[in-house]
N, C-alpha and C positions, 0 to 999 in steps of 0.2 A: 133468782139469783144462781147461777151453776155452781157446783161444788166441785172442789178438786179431788175430794174423796171419792165421789161417785165416777169421776173421770178414771181414777186409779183403778177401782174396782171394776169397771167396763172394760178397760184396757187389759186387765189381767183375764178376764172371762174370755175376752176376744182373742188374745194372744195365745193363751193355753188351749182352748176349745176348738180354734179354728183348724188346727192341724191334727189333733187328735180325734180317733173315731168316736167322738160323743156328743157331735152337733153344737156349734158355737150359736147357733141362731135361737136354738132351744135354751140355751143357757142365759143368753142375753134375754130373752122375752121373759123367763122366769124371775130373774132377779130384778128387772125393771118391773115386773108386776107387783112383786113382793115388796120391794122397797119405793115404789112409786118414784122413780128416778125423774127429775124435772128436766134433765138434759139428755135424755134418750132421743134425740132428734135426728134429723137426716143429716146435717153437718158432723155431729160426732160420729154418726155411723158411718160416714165416708172417711173421716179420720182414722176411725178404729180399722177400716179395711186398707186404708192406704198404709198404715204402719206395718200391717201383715205382708202386705205385697212387698215393701221396701225389705223386709226382712228376708222373705223367701228368695228375692233376687239377689240380695247380697249373700245369702248363704250357698246359693248355686251360681254365684257370678262367673266361676271360670268355665262351668258348662255352657252358660248362656253366652259369654264373651267370645268363646272360641266356637262360633257359630258353622265356621267350615267343616270342623271336625264333626260336631253334633247336629249338623244340618238336617240330615234325615229324621232324626229322632224329634227334634223341635218341630219340624213340620209336622208330623205324626201327632204330636201334643196340639197344636192348633187345629188339626182336623178333628180330633177328639172333642174339642170344645165347642164345635159347630152346634151339635144338638141341644144345647141348654140356652144358647142365646136367644133363638127366637121364641122358645117356650117361656123363658124368664120374662122377655119383653112383652109378650102378650099378657101374662099373668100380673104384670106390674101396671100396664095401661089400662087394663080392664078391672084393676083394684081388686082382683081376684086372691092375689097374694097375701091381703089383709085379712081375707076370709080363713086362710089356713093357719092363721096365728092364734090357735086355742090351745089350751091344757090339753085337753081330751085327746086330740090329733097327736100333740107333741109326745103325749105317754104311751100311746099305741105304736107309733112310728119308732120311738125309741126301744121299745120292747121287740117290736117284731123284726127289725132289722139288727138288733143286737143278737137276737137268735141266728138270723141269716149270716151274721159274720162269724159267729162260733162255728157254723158248719163249714164255712168257706175256708176257715183257717186249718181245717182237717184235710183239705186238698193238699196230695202230693205234688210237689215241686216237679214240674215238668218243662217248663221254658225258662230261657234267658234273656233279659231285657236287650242286651247287645244283639241278638241275633233274630229274635222272635217276636219282637215287639212291631208288628205290622200294621198296615192300614185297616185291615178288617178287626184287628184286635182293639186299635184306637177307637174305632167307631163303636164298637161293642161297650167299651169302659165309657164311653161319651154318652151312650144311651143311658146307661145305668145312672151317671152323674145328674142326668135330667131329674130323677127321683129326689135329689136332695133339695129342690126347691120347696119340698114340705119339711115344715121345722120339725126336727126330731129324727131326721134320717141321718144326718151328718154327710156332708159332701165328702170329707176324707173317709169316712166310714164307709160309704157305698162304693166309692173307688177303689178303696183298698180291697173289699169284698170282691168286687168284679175283677180285679188283678189275681186274687187268690184263687177265684172259681177258675181263671183261665190258666192256672197253674205257674204263675211266677211266685216267688218268694216273698216273704214279708217285706224285705228291704226293697227288692224291685218294685214290689206294688206300691210301696209307700213313696218311693221316687217317682212313679209315673202319677200317682194322686198329687204329690205337693208341686210338681211341674204343672198339671193341670189347674192348680189353683191361681197360677200366675196369670193367664189370660181372664180366668173366672172373675178374680178379684180386681182387675183391670177393668173389665166390662162394666161390673156393678158400682167401680168408682168413677167411671166416666158418665154413667147413666146418672148416677147421684148429683155429680158436679154439674150436669147439665139440667137438672130438676132445679137445681140452687140457681143457677144462671136465669132460668126464665122467670124463676119467682122473684129473683133479687131481694131476698128475704133474709140472706145470712151472709157474714163476713168472716174471715178466717180472724180468729182471736187467739188469745194466751191459752186457754184452756183446750182449743183446737188442737193446738201445735203438741201441748202436753201430752193430748190423746194420741197423736200419731208416734211421738217419741216412746212411751210406755208400751204402746201396742207393739211396737218394733221390739222392743228389750224382750218383752214377753213370748212374742212370737219365735224370736231367733233362739231363745234359750229352750223353748218346746220342742223345736225342730231339732235341734242337736241332741237333747235328751231322748228323744223319741226314737231316733235313729239308734242310738247307742242301746237303748232298751230292747228293740225287736231284734237286734242281732243276737241277742243272748236269750230272749223270753217270748213266749207266745203273746196273743192278743186276750188271753183270758181276763186278764186285770181290767181291761176296758169294757168287755162283754158283761162281767160280774157289776161293773158300775153302771152300765146302762139299763141293766134288768132291775137293779135296786132304785134306781133313780125314777125309772118307769113305773114301778110298783107304788111308788110314793107320791106321784103326780096322779096316778089313775085313783088311789086310794082318796086324795083330795077332791077329785073330780065326782066319784060316786058315793063317798061315804058322807 
């Protein structure tokens, strides 16, 4: 029997960690392992991602719907997404993706890329998103995003890191990262829906709808709060969090 409490917890984890540089996949895996959730299945995963996807689209609705004004930027976002799709598809089809879902890897990736984020956040701002987000920059950030297929790296974390390394401000780097999540989340959702269609093993039910709704709420609030936060503060809080959680995970693994 699926639990609504589990759905609420998973929705909170997805909505909050998807857009913060702390790895949503790592947190979902950790919590599911610890609590042995019965409903951490493909359908719920899809619904959680759909909730986040709807939230990011709604938050940036003016930019997205005003396609003529933002056409060049949105095209570069699509170009930036290209590298992760074939790599993700190969990992999924060969089932290698499941081999990456282990605590040891999560711990090390969280630590290494948390430190990487720290040094990138020290880079001086030299670029502006309106005039200097070009195709080469888009491809570079897209290649960095491929690393997020490893749990613990964090998709938002590695793309914000890439943006900061290239000289964009925290806000601009986060905007690029959040826009990049749209095609990535869409691709993941479509792939999951296709798998369910092939298997014919799941139907949309009440808890699945609840998962979408709560994931949307947590995602939208997180996006809004995060943007306000980085306008005033550095990324140090998230770096410290990553280091602390990685030390805890590695202690569990090795001690």
